[in-house]
Each structure stands twice: as C-alpha cells, then as structure tokens.
N, C-alpha and C positions, 0 to 999 in steps of 0.2 A: 239353493245357493252353495251349500257345502259340497254337493256333488259336482257342481260346476267348477268350484275352486280346486277340488281334488283332481278333476279331469284336466284342468289347465296345467296344474302342477305336474301331473304325469306326462303330459305332452312335452312340457319344457324339459323334464328329466330325460325323456326319450331322445329329444333333439340334441340335448347336451351330450348324451352318451354317443349318439351317432357322429356328432362332430368330433368328439375325442377319438373315436375309432378311426375316422378318416385321417385325422392328423397323425395318429400313430402309424397308420399304414403308409401315408405319404412320407413321413419322416424315416420310416424303415427303408422305404424304397430309395430315398435320397442317400442314406448312409450306405446302402448296398452298392449303389452306383459309384459313390466316392471310394469305397473300399476296393472296388474293381478297376478304378480309373488308372490308366497308364500315364496320365499327364497332370494329375492333381493329387496333393495330399495336404492335410491340415497344417503340418509343421515341416519346415525345412525345404530344401530344394529337391526337385525330382526331375530327372532328365530321361526323355524317351528318344530324343533326337537332338543333335546339335545344329544350330543355325550357322551354316557356313556355305560358301560357294565352292570351296575346295572339294574335289571329287575323292573324298576319303570316307570310308565306312569302317565300322568296328564289328568284327565277327565275335559273337559271344556264344558260349556253350553252357547250358544249365545241367545241373545234377551231377551225380557221381562224386569222386572218380570211381569208375567201375572197370573191371578187367575187359569187358566186351568193347568198351568205347574208347578208352584212353589211347592205346597204341594206334589204331587206325586213324584217329583224328590227328594225333601228333605226326604221324607219317604223312598224311595229306598236306598238313601245314608246312612241314619241313621241306617237302618236295617242291614247294612253291615259295619258300622263303617268307612265309607269313607268320606274324605274331598276332595272337588273339587273346581274349579274356575268358577265363573259365570260372563260372560261378559254382563253387563246390559246396556240398552239404557236409556239415560237420561230422555227423554220424558215419557217413560214407568215407570221409577222409580219415576218421579214426580207425575204420576197418581196413583201409588200403593206404597207409601212409607212404608206401613206396611209389604209388601212382601219383600222389600229390608231389612228391619229390621229383618225379620225372617231368611233370608239367613245369615246375619251377626251373629245373635244370635246362629245359628247352627254351627258356627265356620268355615264357608267356606270363601274362598278368593273371593273378588269382583274386577273385571276388568272393564275398561272403553270401551264401545262400541259406543262412540259418543252420542251426544244428539238427533240428528235427524234420525240417521241410514240411511243417504243418502250416495251415493258414494263419497268418499273423493279424487276425482281426480282433476277436474278443479275448485279448490276453492282458495280463497284468504288466506293470512296468518292470517288475522283477523278472518275469518270464522273458520280456524283450531283451533285457540286459544279458541274461544267461544265454539266450539263443545266439546273440552276436559275439559275446566275449569268449565263450567256449570255442566257437568256430574260428575267431581271430587267432587264438592261441595255437590251434592246429595248423592254420595257414602259415603262421610264422615258423612252425616246426618243419615245414617243407624246405625252408631256406629262402622263401620269397621275402623280399625286403621293401617292395614298393607300396604304394597306396592301396588300401583295401576298400573298394566301394561295396555297396550292399544291394542285393536284389531280393525283394521279398518273394517267397514261393508263390507261383502263379500270379505274381504282381499284386497280391492282396495285402492290404494294410489298412489301419484305421487311425487309432489314437496313440497307443502305447509305443509301437515301433517307430513311427515317424518322429514322435517327441524325443525318444531316446537318441535317435540318429541326429536330430537337430541339436540337441544339447551337447553332443559329442563331436559336432562339426563333421559329420559323416555324410557322404553323398549316396542318394538313392537312385538306382539306375533301372529303368524299365527297357522298352524297345519300341520300334515302330514297324518292324518287319518280322513276322513269325509264320513261316509256311506250315509248321506243324499243327497250327490251330485249326486247319481245315481238313477234315477226314478224307475228302476226295483228292486233295493234294498230297497229304501225308503218306499215302500208300505207294507213291511213285517217286523214285529218285529224279527222273526227268521233270516231273511236275514241280517238285520242291525246288530244283535249280531254276526252272522257268519263273516261278513265282518270286524267288529271291531277286533275280536279275531284273524283272520288270517292275518291282516295287521299291528297290533300293534307290535312294537319292543321296546327294551330297550331305554328309552328316548323319546318315542312318545308323541305327544300332540294330543289327540282325541277330535274332535269337534262333538257335538250333537246339534240339534235344537229341543228341546222338549217343548218349552214354550206355543205354541198356541193350540187351541182346536183340530185342524186337525192333530196334531202331536202325537196322541195316540200310534201309532206303535213305534215311537221313545221312548216314555216314557216306554213302556212295554219291550223294548230291553235293557234298562240300567241295570236292576238287573241281568239278565242272562249273559250279557257281563262281568260284574264285577265278577260274580261267576266263569265263565269259565277262565277268565284271572288269577284270584287268584289261581285256580287249577293248572295253568301252572307256578306258582311261582311268579307272578307279585304282586307288591304292588302299592298303589295309593297315589299320592302326589299332592299338589297344583302346579300351574305353578311356583311360586317363589321357592318352595322347589325343583322342578325339575331343575331349573336354577342353583341352588347351587350344583347340582350333576355333572355339566359339567366337563368332563375329568376324573371323578372318576370311580373306579371300574376296 
C-alpha cells in the first residue's frame, strides 16, 4: 500500500512538472512572437501601415547617421523632391552630429531608433527611458522640431519600452515593406527595387537599411524604386504625414 501511494504520488509529480514545462515553453514562445510582432504590442499604439485609399507611402531609413549612407540617400531624395523619415541611433548621432544636422536641414523627419540599438525586450523601465530620452535630446540638437516617433531596433519590444511610450503619448512605428529582410533580394539593387514596388500599397511604410558601407545595393535601389512608384501614381510623405491620412480617401 505504501509503495502504491508513493508510486502514484511520483506519477502525479512527474505529470505536474511536465505540464509546467509545457506551459513555460508555450508562454515563452508566445512572448517571443509578441516581442517580434510588427502589428501588436501590450501598451499603446503601434503602426505598421496606415489604412487609406490614397496612393501615399512613407519611405523610412533605419540606423546611422553614417558617412557612407547619408549623402547618397539625401542626394537621391533631393533629386526627386522627396521627403522621408530617418530613424537614427543615438550613439551614431552623437558620433556624427553634422550628419544629423544635414538630414534636418534637408527638411526630412527624424525618428528615434534608441541610443544603443540593442533589442528592447528584457530591459528595465529606467533603461527604456534612458534609451529614448538621450536620443530625443540629440535629435533636437540637430535643429529638427517636428514630432519624434519611435522605432524599436529590429522591431523588437515587450513590456518596458511600449509602456514608457504609452505613458508619454509617443507613437511606435514599424513597417509593412522591408526588402532587406530577404538575403536573395538584399544582394541586388534591381531586386530590392522590384520587391518594394510590387509590395507597396496605399498607406505602406517602407523600410530601407542604406546607412553602412556594405549597403551600396540598397542605396542604388532607392532612386529607381521612387521613380517606379511615382509612375504608378504614388506620392511620398513622412511618417507623421502618413499618420494624418488614416481613414482618408
């Protein structure tokens, strides 16, 4: 009788442990998917694309500012009369304040891409505040005076950063078109432009990573992508301008 009781207790314990492990694994997977989501976060608003029938898209550029990327991108935009949104890294902006001033002087929108560009998932509330506020101060030092929206590095966030942004009435911006995420597309300027043109829709937020020396193909794709989208009737706006079109058209 004692052996039977101990055996039954052991089986119950084993089942309990197994169930707990499954719940932990499932919960971890769910949190991982939420942290990586482009369309959902626990607190505040998040925009990957604006619902509108107007043929308007926002071009956005992540990272930097870097010497290899800023001038070619600004030249391509200026040649076509396009204003875009640059999500800049605070530490890079501190290293190259002149490049940040050049972006602001050209009339582009500047967004906050955090100070360190590390994944904003398992961080403290204090770290979230520091990442945003230090970068905000550097953005204002460029002379930019418009709204500063926020894009988490790699789009990853979980609790602390969304909560901070929600409490401070700040907008989180992700994207719905990102050609650089596919290695077979990323290696070719023609493929990057093709992907952008075929996937953009009214209200799309397009993400390019053109800043660093190895991103020459992305830089070369920007002009052709703009030209082809414009030929299809699209116009180009900043993220803040695109948000103002929500529900219009």
